[in-house]
N, C-alpha and C positions, 0 to 999 in steps of 0.2 A: 504493499499500500502506500503511495506516495506521500512526502509530507503534507502536499496540499490537500489531499483527500483526507488525510486525518485530520488536519486542522480543521475542515469543513465539518467532520463528524463530531469533534468536540464541540463546535459552535452550535450545530443542531443540537447535541443533547442538552447543552446549556440553555438553548432558547425553547426547547421542549419543556425543561424545568420552568422557565418563568411562565409559559404559557398554563403549564398545570395549576401552578400556584396562583396566577391570576383567574383562571377559570373557576376557583374554588371561592373566590370573592362573589358575594350575592349581588344583586342588583342594586345600584345606588339607592334606590327608593328603600329596599328592603335594609340595607345596609345602615342607612342613616336612622331608618326605625329600630333597629337593634342598638345602635349607640345611644339613641333616646332613652331607650329603656335602661340602658347600661346607666348612664347619667343618673336617671331617675333613682335607680337602686343605691348606686354610690353616694349621690347626695342625703339620700333618706339615712344610710348609714353613719355618714358624717355627722348630720345633725343630731341623730340619737347619742352620738360620741360627745358632742359639744364642741364640734371644730369652728374654729373662728380664726381669721388671720388679720394682720395689720398691714394694709397696704402703704406702701411709703408716701408719705403726703396727706394720708386722710386721718381725721382726728380722733375717728373712733374703729374700734374693730369691726370687721365684716364678717358675719357669721354665715355658714352655708346653711341653705335651707333646702328641707327634702321634698322630692315630687311627692313621694306616697305618703302624705300625712294630709290632714285637714285642710291646712293651708294650700298645701302645693296642689290637690286636686282640685281645690275650689279655682287657683289660678289657672290651671288648664281649661277647665269647663268654662270659664268667663272670657278666656284670650285665644281659645282655639282659632278661631277666623281671623282675629287680629294679628296673631303670629304669622299667619299664612299673608295675608294681605299687606303686613308690614314689613315683610321681608324686604329691605331696601332695595336689592337687584331688581325686581320685580317693576320698580317705578321708572327706573332708567331704561333699563335693557328692553323692556315691552316697547316704550315711547320711541327709542333709537331704532328697533328694529322694524316699526312701521316704514321708517323713511328708507333704511337700507335695503328692505325690501323691494321697494319701486326701483332702487337704482340697481339693484341685480336682476330683477324680472324684466325690467324693460331692455337690459342689455348694455347700459351705460357702464358698468365696471368691467363687463367682458371686454366691450369695444375699447376701453381706455388701456386695458392692460393689452390688447392686441396691438393697438397703435404704438405703446411704447416699445414693444418686442420688436414689431414689423418693421420700425424704421431705425433701428440699432444697427451701427457698422458691425462687420463681421468679428472684428478683434473685441468689440465690446459686449457682444452677445452674453458670456458668461456673466458679467457683471449688470447687465440689463435683467436676466433671468434671476438673479441674486438678489436685485433691489426690488423687482415686482414680487417675487415670490416671499420676501420678507414681509412686505408690506401689504400682502394680499389677505391677511386676517380681516380686513374690512369686508370682505365677502365671506365671512364665517367659514365653514366647513366646505362650502361651495369650492374654495380657493384648492383643494385637494385634487379636485376632479378636473378643473378648468386650466390650472397652470402648466401641471406637467405634460399634458399631449400638446398643448399649444408651443410651449419650449422646445418640444423635440421637432415639431414641423418648423419653426423658425430656424433652428440649427440646420436641418437638412436642406431647406432652400438657400442658405449661406454657404452651403458645402462644407458644413461641419459635422460632426458626429451626432445623429439626432438622439442616441441613448444618452450622450452625455447632457443634452438639455432637459430629456425625460427625468433623469436622476437628479440632476441640479434643482428643476423645478419643483419636485416633491422634497428633496431636502429642506430647501430655502424656506418653503410654505410650512413643513412641520416643525423643524429644529428651531425656526424665528418665529413661531405663531404667536408668542405673548407680546411682541412689539410690533409697532407700527408707526409711520410719520403721522398717520389720520387718528383722530380720537375715534375708538370703534365701541361698539356693544360690549367688547370683553374690558374695556377700560371702565365702562358703568357698571358691569358685573362685579370685577373685583373690588371697586371702590365702595358698592354697595354691602359686599359681605364684610370689607374692613372696618368700615363705619359702623357695622351692627355690633361689634364685639369690642369697641373702645368706651362705651358709655358708662361702664362702673368705675372706669379709671380716674382718680382726683385729677390727672393730667394728662388728657388723652392726645395733646399735641395738635397740630395743625389739622383743620379739617381736611379729610380725603374725598375727593370730587373725582371725577373721569379725566381731569387733567393733571393730576397731582403726580404722574410720572412722565409727563410730556416731555420734559428735557432729557431724562433717561431715555425714554423711547427714540427720541430723535436721533441721539447719538448711537445708540444700540444699533438702529435700523441701517444707519451709514456704515458701521464698522462690520456688521453681518453680513450686508450686502457684498462687501469688498471681500470678506472671508469665503463668503460662498463662490463668488467669481474666482478666486485664486485657487481653490481646492478643484472646481470644475476645469480650469484652465490648464494648470500645472499637475495635477494629479489624477483627476477620473478621465477626462479625454485622452490623455497621452496613455494611460493603463488600456482603455479601450482599443487603442490602435495597437498597442503591442500583443495584445491578446486576439486581434484579429476578429472583434465583436461585429457581429453582423449589422450591416447600416440598416437594413429592412426586411421584415420578413411578411409583411402585411401586404394582402391582395389589394389594389387601389379600390377595388369596388368595396370589399370590405371597410376600409378606410372610410369611403364615402359614406357609407350607411352608417357607419358609427357617427360621423359629424353630423349628417341630415336628419337622425333620430328615425325616419321611417314611419312615422306614426301616422301620416296622412290626416293632419289636423284639418278642421275645416276653417276654409279661408276668411269666414265669417267672424273668427273668433281672434280678437287681438294677439299677437305674438307673446306678449306678456304672460297672458292666461294659459297660454298651450303647455302641455307636458313635455314638448320636444327640447332636448338640449340645445344651448346656443350654438351657434356656428363657431367652430375654432380657427376657422383658416385665417392666417396672417393678414391678408388683404380685407380692407374695409369696403363695402359699398358706397356709393354716393350718397346716399341716404344715411348711411351711419356717421361719414364724415360730417355731413351737415349737421348732424344731432349733436356730435361732439364740440363742433364749433359753437353752436349756440349754448350747448350746456355749460361750456366753459365761460363763454361771455355772463351767463346768467350768475355763474359762481362768483367771478369777480365784482359784478354790480353788486350782489350781496354782501360780499367781503367789505367792499368800500363802504356801503350802507351801515354796518356795523361797526366799523372804525370810526366812522364820522360820528356816530351815536355814542361811543362810550369816550372818544379821545377829550374833548373839551372839558374844562376844568370843572363845570358845574353838572356835568353827566348824572344822571339818577343812578347809572350802574357803578358808581365809585361809593366806596364806604363813606362814613361820617367823617373821616379825616383827610377824603379828597383822592385816596389811593385804591387800588385794587387787590393790594395784600395787606395780612394774610388772607382775609375774607372781604369779600363785596358781591352787590347784586350780579357784576358780571361772572364772577367764577359759579355763583348759584345759578346762573342761566346757562351753563355748558350744555345741557341736555337740549333746550332749545335751539342753541347755536347750531349744534349738530345735526340735528333734526331739519332745521331749515336748509343747511348747506348741502345736506344730501339729497331732501325731499325736491327741492324747486329746480336744480339742474337734471333730476331725474325725469321731472314732469317735460321740462323742455325737450330733452332728448327722447323721450317716449313719443310724444306728438308730432317732433320733428321726423323721426327715423320711421314712425309709422307702427312701432312696438306697442302704443297706446292709440286706440280710436275714438274712444268717448270719455267723457267724464267719468261716467260710471264705471269704466274700466279700474279707476283708481283705488276706489275701496274694496273692490274685488281683488286687487293685487296685494293690498295691505292684508286682507284677510289670509291671503296665500302664506304669508309670512308669520301670521299668528298659529294657524295650521301647522307649520313646521315646528314651532314654538311650544306645541302642545305637551311634548315630553318634558321639557325643562320646567313647565310650568306645573305639572304633576309633581316632578321632583322639588321643586321650589316650596311646596307645601311642607315636605318633610323636613327641609333644610331649613326654614322658617321655624318650625317648631323646636329644633335640635337648636339652634342659635338662641333661640329665645328662652329654652330652658337653662343653657347654659349660662347665660346671663345671669337669668332670675336666680338660680340657685346658688349663684357665687361659686360653683365648683371651678369655673374659668380662673376665676380670682385666687382661688387656693393653689390651683395648680401652677398658675403664674408666679406667685410668690413663692412657692418652693421650688419651683426650675430658678427661679433669679438668684434664690438664695444657694442653691445648688451650683450655679455656674459661678457666683462670688466667692464660694468656699474653695474652690479650685482654682481660682484666678482667671477663668474662662468669661471674660466680661466684655472683650474688645472684639476686633475684627474677626479673630479665629473663629469665635461663635457665630457669625453671619454666614461664613464659609462652610461650616458644620451645618446649618440650616439649610443651605443651598444643596449640599451633598444629600442630605436627608430627602429633599423634595425630588431630587433627581432620580434617587432610588425608588421612591414611592410612585414617581411618574411610569414606571416600568408596569406597575400594575391599577394605577389609577389614573386612567389618561383624561379623565374630566376634569377641566381645569376647577370649574366653578364647585365641585365635589371635594377637589384636593384642597382647594384654599378655605372652604369651609371648615374642613377638619383641621387644618393646619393653623390656620389664622386665629380660631377659636382659642387656641393655647399660646400661640408663638408670638401673636401681636401685644397681647397683654404683657407677656413675659419680657418681651425685648423693650416696650414702652418703660417697664420697671428698670430696666438696666439703662434707660435714657435714649433709645432709638426711636426716632418717629413711625410711626404706622406707616405712613406711605413711604418710607425707606424699606421697611420689612417687605412691603408688598412688592415693591423694585425688586428686591433679591428673590423673591419667590418667583417672578417671571423667568429668571435664568433656569432654576430647577424645572421649573414647569414646560418646559419646551424641548430643551436642548436632547433629552433621550427618548422622546415619543417616536421618534423615526425608526427606532430599532426594538420597539416592544410589539409582540405578536397580539397585544390588548388593544391597540390600535386599530380600529376598524378598516382604516384607508389604507393601511399596509396591504391588506388583502386586494383591495381595488387596485393599489399601486401594481401589485403582482400580476394582476390580469393585464396591465399595460405594459409592464417589463416583458411578459410572455411574447409580445407580439414582435420582439426583437430577439429573445431569448427564451425560445419554446421550453428548454429544459429547466427554465428558472425556478426555484423554490425560495421557501423563507430564508434559508441561509443566503441565497444569492442575494436577496433583498437586503439583508443585514450586511453582507460584505459591500454593497454600493453606498451604504448609509453611512458605515463606521467611518469614513474619511472625513465626514461632516461632523461627527458628534464631538469629538474631542477638540478639534479648532474653534467649532461654535462655543462650547461650554467655557473654555479658556479664556478666549477673547471677550466674551459676555461678563465674565468675571472680571477681566480687566478694566472694562468699562466702569464697572461699580465700583470696583476698587480705586479708580481715577476720582469718581464722584467723592468716594468716601475720604480719600486723602487730601484732596482739595477742597472740601466742605462745601462743595457746590450744591444746589438744590436739584433736586430730582425731578421737580415740577414746580409751578407758581406757588411761591410760598411754603414748600415742604422742603427742608433741609435734612439733614442726616440725624442730627442730635434734638432732643425736645429742649427748649431754650429752658 
């Protein structure tokens, strides 16, 4: 047996072990139901033991309250609905999703990506794919399906290896999923979860909003795009050429059928409402080009209006001191701004390009987004109960104090503790690929813990982003890995899970190290990770 075959076998065994462990995890809803009951039992036992902790900065002790007591059961029956509806991410994510869905279903986001990649020079293609892929999380999970095959076609059209584009596109989307130059629904989701666990702290630090990691995300997006381009250009594509990997094994008619969808949708139905996939050919139609131009003009006009409204000294979007930081109506208007900047250009694009035909199509398209969000809304019911109980019972405070005291006792209160936190998130990400589920679980403990050690919740959230994404392209628990495997088989018919991992591994370590480096630069310089959000709580 050759060393290569032996190595592949060891890899397959390791991946099979990860898959077995991951498959034993229950559905996220049931997982958090179990955690809810566990916290209920633990909180009740701690109350019976008379457990109380002193939170630094608080005047009185904080006693643990048990769920399975008269007080706890009364709390649950009174607040069941409020715990769900009051789950902070629902307010922001669902609102932003309405606009993003219109931008996605009308074809605006896909057209913008196709225009960006299709116009890139041959030598710049790997970096263009990296930039588009890293920032494609604005399309949510659709990015995993849209970007890789498009990148492959653009690479092939430019005379480069299409498999390098396919691999680079998937890696950039997945390993850089938690960051973007644009404010996305993921920013709103993370911010809502973070804010929901800081209420019981005497000093919760700066308020966490969807833009609290904006500066960190901007820097991360640039660095990760460059890293993705370098890996594709210097490692992945040369290796494919050396291996003699086939340039294409897909029959043209099969490719055309894949792109066209082949559903024979009724011509009277607006394209935005059809179930067929978006056209992924790199060339835009004249209608799409007109739509993009008009959408761009609408975006610039709206941005100018917003700037004109907030810049004057007497602007009502300033705070009482006439500033924007640390809090102001402008920052509180983030959801509105993101909503408008997505929706208005999307409507302009839709009606100009023809993907929208009647005003009545707009609410129907929005409804499709809510339909796609149904699974998360159901999960949010359980997430909301878990977070609410964690806060009300004060179990989170007790764990945070105990954890902070433990870290202080061994002298691990500086940056190494943050690195350890990122490593833990990276490992957990192999088993829990849902960012919202993992941040709900980790944030409930680590946000208060690090706050007691003096770290801003917004900075801890930024650190979590690194661990949340870098390893998800090598775990079989990521459902999009299996979709990518189907794409990969068009070029490598004998490809299996081990092939996917071997193609992805060159990206994981460079992404992880470079992303940690970006965070380290922010830490060492003390630069804000977002508007009004520093490293340390003042």
